[in-house]
N, C-alpha and C positions, 0 to 999 in steps of 0.2 A: 504494500500500500504506500502511495506517495501523495503529496499534497500540492495543489496548484493554488496560486494566489493572484487575484485580479487587482486592477488599479484601485478599486474601492475597498480593498483589504478583506473582502469576503473570501474565505477559503473553501475549498472543495476537496472531498476525498475521492480518490479514484481507486476502485476495487478491481484488482487484477484477477485474471482467470487463466485457464490453460490457453485461451485464444484471445489475442489482442482485440478482436472484434467484439468481445463480450464485456468490455469494460463498462462500468457504470459511473457516472458523475453525479454525486449526491450534493444537493444544496444544503449548506449548513446555516442558512438563515434560521433564527430562533423559531422553534416549533414547526419547521417545515419538513425537511427530509425528503423532498421530491427527488426521484431518481431519473436521470436523463441518460441517453445512450451516446451523446456526443457533447463536446464543448459548446458547439453552436446551439444545441437545444437548451443547454444550461443557461447560456447567455440570454436566450429568448425568454426562458422561464423567469430569470431575474427581474424582468420588466414588471412582473406581478408585484414584486416587493418594492421596487424603486419607483413605480408609477411611470416609468419612461415609455413614451409612445413615439418611436422614431419614424414610423411609416404614416405619412400624411396623405389624405385624399386631395388630389389636384383638381377636383371638379369645382367650377367657378362658384365661389361663395360658401364652400364647404370647409375644407381644411381640417376635418376630423382626423384625429390621430389614433394609431393602433400599435399594439405591442408586437403583433405578428403580421408578416406580409400576407398570410392567408386571410387574416381578418380584414385587411384593407381590400383585397380582391373581392371578398364576400360583400363588403360594404358597398363597393362600386355598383353592384347589381341593384342597389336601392335607387340609384340615379338612372340606370338604364332600364330598370323594370324586368330584367331578364331572370327567369326562374326555369332553368332547363330540366330540373329533375322532378318528375311527377310521380306520385304514389299510384300504383296500379291496383291497390286493394279495392275490391268492389264497393262502389258508392263513395269513395274518398276523393281521389284526384288532386289532393293538396300538392302544391308545388314548392320547390325549395331552390335556394341559390347554389347549393353544392351537394354532391352525392353523399357526403358524410352525414349531413342533416337528414337526408331522406332515409338513410339506413337507420338512424336513431329513431326517426318518426315511425317507421314500420313496426317498431317494438310496441307502440301503442296498440296496434292491432294484434300482435302475436303474444303480448304479455311478457316477452323476454326481458329479463333484467340481469345482464351478465356481469355487472360491476358491483361486487359485494364488499361491504366494509369489514375489514379484518380486526377491528378494535374488539378486545375481549368483551363478550356479552352483548355485542351489537348485532352484526349480521344483516343490517339493512342493505337492500339491493336497489340498483338504479339502472335505468336504460342507457344513460350516458355517463362516460367517464368523468366529464366535467362536473356533473352533479355529485358524483362520489367524492371528488376532490373537495368540493365546497362543503359537503357533509362532514368530512373528516375534521374540518376546522372546529366543529362542535366539540370534538374530543380534545384537540390540541390547544384550543383557545386562540388560535391564530386569527387575526382580523386585519388582513393586508390592505383592505380598501378604506382609506382614511379621508375624512372630509377636510378639505383645506380652507373652509370658510373661516375667517378670522374669529378666534375665540371659541371655536367649536371642538374640533378634534374627535368627533364621533368616528368610530371604526366598525367595520362590517366584514362578515365572512364572504359576502358576494358583492360583486360590482353592481348588480341589479338593485340590491338593497341600498347601496350608497346613492344611486341615481334617484331613488324614491325619496331618500332622506334629504337630499339637496333641495328638493322642492319646498321643504320647510323654510329654507332661507330665501329662495327665489320667489315664493308665492305661486309658482306654476301649479295649475290644476287642470291637467289635460283630459281628464275623464268627465265628460259633461252628460247630465241626464237629458235624454231626448223626449221625456214625457211632456205633452203639451202644457205650456205655462209654467214649467218647473225651471229647468236650466241650472240646477245646482251642480257644482263642479267639485272634483275630488282629486287628491294626489295619487290615489291608487285605484286600480280597476276593481279590486276586491271590495273597496268601500262603496263604489258606485253600485255594484251588484246587490250589496246589502240594502242600500238606500232604495233601490227600485222596488223592493218588497212593500214599501210604504204605498206605492201607487197600485200595486196588485190588490191590496186590501180595499182600495177605493173603487175598483172596477165593479159595475153593477152585476 
């Protein structure tokens, strides 16, 4: 075993094996332990902790940044509207920007959950590896997604939760009730769904 050190002084363990192609690079960020198969993958993974988003969308007026080039390529489909991968499950036909998302989606129909938490006594299973990684932070206590609003510092296990939280500061309420004469707005879609039950009780 030997150690590598990056410019940011974060060290990484390299576990050797009988074949050099089987080396694993382990992130030593506190409470992480993510294993990568190459230095490149490790550097990309580090963006989760550092918040770095080096890949920017060049679409006019966008400029959104991403930690992975694959994320940027997927995002660009938002501008082009291209969704090449369609689900062939009877009655579905939902379309996706990339094949990996289609494969994950099909597990909704099959019930397959191949990614299982190995934390002692847990055993929760997930359709997507990303969901498993987020879930494991419940056990490790890691909250890598930190709010940079002045004086806040709220931290979250998932970037999606951070985005919802930021609306507390910005006042954004993108989920609007379409019931005639209502127009109430919410920061989360779940809250809108609960609110709509009020109108269901009003129906004749």
